[in-house]
N, C-alpha and C positions, 0 to 999 in steps of 0.2 A: 246662692250664695257664696258656703261652705266650700263645695268643689272649686270654686275660683280661684279662694284664698290658697287652698290650700295647692293647687296648682301654681299660683302667683309664687308660693314660698320653696316649692321644688324648683322651681326655674333659678330663685335666687340663688339657693342652694347649691345647682349645679354650677352656677356661675361662679362660684366661690371655690370649686374643688381644681385643685391643679394636678393635671395627668403627668406621670412619671415618662421623661423622653424614652424614647426608644433607645438600643444600645447601640444600634446604628449611626448615631449622631458621634457616637465616639469614634467609631472604626471610621469614619469621613474623617476625622481630626487627626487622628494617629497616621492615617495615610498621606494625609496632606504634611503632615511632617515628615514622613520617610521619604516624599515626591522632593520635601526643599534640602533633605538631607543629601538626596541623588544628585540634586544639583548643585551641591557647593554652599549650601546654607551655614553652615559651620564654618565654614572659611571664610565667606566675604560677609554673610549679616550673622555675627554672631547674637547679637541684640536681641534681633528678632526672633531667631531661632530658643533664645532663652525665653522670651517671652510667651511663645507659642507653647512652648513643652509647659511653664509654670501656670498658663490658663488653663491646659488641659488637665493638671495636676489638681488644679483650685474646682475645676469643673465635677472631677471626680469627689472628693470632699464634701463638695455640695450637695452631690446626689446622694451619698450616706447619710445626709444630715436633712433629706429630704425639701431641700431649697432648688426645686426644679427649674423654676425659671431665671434663677441665675446661673445655675449647672448650663441649661441652653446659652444664656447670653456668654459665658466663657468660652464654651465649644465653640461658638460664632467668632469670637474675638481670637482662640487660637488657630482657625483655620487662615482669616485674615492674615495672621503675624506671619502664616507658614506661606500663603501667599507673596507675601512681601517680601520673606525671604528669598522666594524664587527667584522673584523679579531683580532683585537685588543682586543676586550673584549672577544672573544673565547680563545684566549691566556690566557687572565688573568683569566677566568674561568677555563682554565685547570690548569695551575699553583697552582691555590690555591687549586684544588685538588689533585693535586702530593704533597703540601706541607702539607695536611691533611693527605694523606696516610702515609708521611714520619713521621710525628708526632706519627702516630698509629703504624707504625713499629716500632719506639724508645720506644714507651710505652709498648709496646708487647716485646722487646728485653730486656727490663729493667725487666719486669715482671719472664722471663724466665731466667736469671740470678740471680734475687733472689731466684727464687725457687731450682734452678739446680747450684746456683754455680757459680763459676768462671770454673768448666768443662764445661760449655755449650757454645764453641766458634763456 
């Protein structure tokens, strides 16, 4: 009976132990931030970029205080904010292109109307 209790105690104790996260998760978050910067995140999604950087810094502080679960969660949030910044940047760039094309089309339409008159419709 004693070996079973000892084994059960070891399993319970092992379940309570938190494992220090691998440093690679921080590298992945930093790479995500760099990708967001390269995509224009600072210009098109400054709030998300600030959140991504703040979450990563908080995660590093949590690691120092041995709050591993919180650190992993914050790293994931940092990556998500970086991805959001990338997508917002892509959307803003596409929106800019659409507006430029719309303006070009309006100018072309105005020139065609000037050339052919009101018959051009």
